[in-house]
N, C-alpha and C positions, 0 to 999 in steps of 0.2 A: 450632359455632365455627367450620367452616368458613371462610366467607369473612367479611370483615371489618362485621360489624353499626352500622349507624348509632348504632344505643341501644343499646348491647350490656350487656349485664345484668356483665358481669365488673366487679370489688369491687375485688378481692384476686388475685395471683398470684404466689407463692411459687415458687422453683427451687431445689435442694439438692443437691451432689454432697459425701460423706463422703468422703473420703483418712484416708491412714495419717497417725499426730501429729505433731505439732510439738508438743514438749514447751513449746521458749527460745521462744512465740510471741511475749511480750515484747518478746525482742531484736530482732525484724523489724519490730515496729509501727512505729518511722520510716519507711523505706524502702517500705513499703505505701501507709502515708498521704499520703507524698508524693506518690506516681503515685497512689493515690484522687485525690486535692487535683486533679492536671493534668486529672485523666479528670472531673470536675464532680461529686468527691464531698466537700466544703471543712467537711461539719457531720461531724468526729467527736468521737468518745466511748468510754471505757473500760466496760464494766462483767464484772458476772460472773454465773453460775446456778449453781445445786446442781445435780449428778447424782448420787445415790445408787444403788449398788452394793452385793446382797446380799451376806454373807458368811457362810461353817463354816467351825468348826476341821475339819480333815479329821482323817476315823477319828471324828468327833464331832458321830453322828444321834441323839442326846438333846436337842442343844438345837436351838433354832429359828433362822433364821440371825440374823446380825444388821445391821440394814441401818447401810454407812459414808457416808456425805456430803464430798462431795471439790467444793468453788471450781471453775470451770471458767469461763476465762477470758472475756470476748469482744473484741473490737475494732467500735465502730461504725461505718457513715460512710455522709452522707448528704445528700444533694442539697439545693438552699440552700432551695427550695420544700417537701422532707421531703417530695416525692410515692414518694419510692424510695430502696431505699438496699442496702446489702450487710452481710451480720455474719457476719466470720475466727473461727472459734475453731478452738484445737489439732488437730480433726478434721475441719470442714466450713468450708464458705463457703456461704453463702446470699444468694438476690440476689431484696426484694421490693420491688410496687408498686398502690401504690394510682389511678398512670395505666395502661394496659395500654392499647396498643394497637393491636397485630397479632405474632402469634410469634415474627414472624421478626427483631421490632427488641428485642422480650423476652428473645430469644436469643439472639440481636448483644452486647445490651450483658449479660448473662452471661458470657457467656464473655469479651467486653474484661475482666471485672474477675478471672476465674477463673485469666488470663492474667496477672493482674497480679500473683495472690499467687506464681503456682506459678514468676516469675520471680526473684521477688525470698527464696521458700525453697527450692523446686526436689521438688515434688512426685516420687513413686514411685510412686502407686497410688490406684484408685477401688476402692471397698468398695459406695456404694450411687451409686443417683442418685435423686432426684425435679422431682416434676412438682404442680403445685397448685392448685387456681382455686377462686377461691370468685362464687359467683354470686345475685345478689341479684332474687327474684319478687315481683316488686309486682304484679301486672292491675290494670288502671287502673280497673275496677267495686270494688276491694276483697277482702275475702274470697270473696264470691260467685262473681267470676273464677277462683278456680285452678284448679275439676276442667279450665277451658277449658285454662290454659297446664301443665299438671303433668299425667303419667302419671298412672292411677289405680291404680297402684299404691303411691302413695309418700304417698297423701292421707289417710293414718290411718283415723278411726275417724267423726272427722266426722260425713260426712256422712249416715250410719245410727244417728245418738243421736240422744236429743231434742232441740227444741231452748231446752228449758229449763236442755239442761245444757250448761257451759263445760267450754272447753277450754284450759286453758293452753299448750298445746304437742304437738307428735307430730312423730316421730322416725324413719325411715327407716335402715337399711342395709345394703349389701349388696357383697358380693363378689368381684369379679372376677378371673376369669385367664385372658387372652389364652397365646398361642404365644410371646407377644415382653413382654409387660411383666403388668406386677400391679397391681388398682385398687383404691381403699376410697373406694364413693360413696354420700356419704351424705348426706338431706336432715332441714330440721329448719322445722317452719311452726311460729311463736309470733305471740304481737303485742309493740306495742311500739319503741324503737329498731333501727336495723339496727346491730351487732354482731358478735365476733370470735370461734371456739371457743376456746376455754380454752388448748389448746396454743401455741395463739398470739399470746395478750398476754404480753405487753405489744407491740405491733406497729414500736413507733419511728414510724409512718409516718403521714402525715393524709390520712383517708377524701376523695374526691372528693364537692364538692357535691350534686353531682347526688343522691348517693348518703344526702350528711348528713339531709337536711333527711327517710327516711322518719320514720315513728312512726305504729305500725298493725298488721295481722295478713299474715305475707308469711310467705315461707322461702326460705331458702338452701341454693346446692344447693352442697354440698362435692366435689369430686373430688379426689383424689389414686393418681398414677400412679406408682410406681416399678419401678427395676428393681435388685435387685440379684448381688454376685459380684465377687469382686478380678481387677479388671482393668490391666495399666502404664498409667500418666496420657498419657492421649489426647488433645491440644484434638479432632481431629480426631472422635474417637472419640466422647467424649461431645458434640458438639453432635451424630450421627448420633442415640443412646439418645434425645437430647431430642428428637425428632421422632417418633422410634416412640410416650414417652409422651404428648406432644401426641395423637397419633393416639387413645392408649387412652382419653385427658379425653375425647375426642372422642364416641367409641365411648358411653359409660357418658351424655354429657350430650344427646346427640340418645337417648335410651331415655324420658330424666328429665323432657323437656317434649313437650307437641302441637304443633302445624304453625299456632295461630294468635298462641304467646308469639312464636315464629319470623318471624311475619310479625308483632308487633308492635315488636321489637326490633329489625326488616330498613326497616321506614318512618322 
């Protein structure tokens, strides 16, 4: 994932910054919408997601935690072709796309949207920065080609099971820590059409045509890198941390794939 690949397997990318809460987000919606429209995101929608918090009465340890459900307002801005968009919440901003080009163009677009929100609400600090990639692995020879494309450690038990045994799916998860960021690397092998992890649904953007036709045994490499810690809001600092996260994603991805896969995606 260092140089741009001609047939890159990336089918979804998302970056997110969690920041100090903006409780009166709706009052800023007109200003944010006007700037997002001019920046190329005219499709505006309002939504509500649900947040669950476990509470317990002070001093009473005999009673179980009571879940408290709170609605969380979301402002969503999408491009006309529905391939990219921003989600603005009270304490987070996300940018996602299904038409990934290069990290530089993706990062610049994310920073442009973040700057728009900052201009409107004046953010004070950040608490977490995340970068996540979904890659679709579909060897030309089908399921039999997966060992040529994926590292042995994430292939599961399929190759060691009797031929008359059917595997519905295989899942691998590895937590990686570098000196600069944390990485959660997952791989799932399953039959059927290409999809998205449950925590990303609904995504609101349209999957690229070359991935929408996938329907058979395939693997999804899901790589999520993050940096946590409170920092004063600074666009240049955020951009530098995104570069660190991109390097972390690359470390995990390169460990997951084999040279034939890289050659196939580069040709």
